[in-house]
C-alpha positions, 0 to 999 in steps of 0.5 A, a space after each residue: 128615464 125614471 128610477 125604478 126602486 129595488 126592494 131589499 129584504 133583510 134576514 137570514 132566509 129569503 133576503 135580497 143578495 148584495 150583487 154587482 147588478 144591484 149595486 150598479 143599479 144604484 150607482 147608475 141611478 145616483 149618476 143619473 140624478 147627479 147629471 140631471 141636476 148638473 144639466 139645469 141651466 142657470 136662469 137669467 137671475 142666476 138660479 139653478 132651480 128644479 121642480 121635484 116630485 111631490 111639490 118640492 123645489 131645490 135651487 142654488 145660487 151664489 150672491 154677493 153681499 156688499 157694504 155701503 161707502 162707510 164701514 158698518 156692522 151689518 150688510 144685508 141683501 134681499 134675495 128673490 126665490 126662483 119659484 113662489 113657496 107654499 109657505 115660509 118653512 122652506 130651508 136655506 143653507 148659506 155658506 160664506 165663500 172664503 179664500 183663506 183657510 179657517 185658522 186665517 179667517 177666524 181672527 181677522 173676519 169674525 162674522 156671522 151669516 144669517 138668514 131672515 125675513 123669510 117670505 114666500 117669495 124672498 129672504 134676507 141674507 145678513 152678514 154681521 161683523 162680530 167683536 173684532 171690527 166693523 165690515 170694511 167700506 165697499 167690501 163684498 162677501 160671496 155667499 153660496 145658497 141652497 134652498 129646498 121648499 114646498 111649491 104652492 
């Protein structure tokens, strides 16, 4: 079922009245879009991805960036995209998953989360330790990724 857009007119005369029916129409459309996204099953490699009208894709995934057996200043992971992108202009929104409040987090884990080396098929997630210390040996950092880009 596709959403039928409503036309709204502003002004003091010939305007569109705000009615429960129109508001419920919007709520139903929002709920349907949300349900459609939630029903997207993860692929074998963990992506929840969808192709949208207009040649656009959206995807999300959680990845784990790990350090090696020795302490390091940087840890990185190459992530393969769920679809080939039209170009490297796709947007990646990373979020570091932490189990602490921000006030507990900052002094202990002064880190930066970066995205780099974007190609049409992959990108790197990089965690850089700030001024306080090195990343621990064999440590794991979970990162949520949300991506939006154009399909070829």
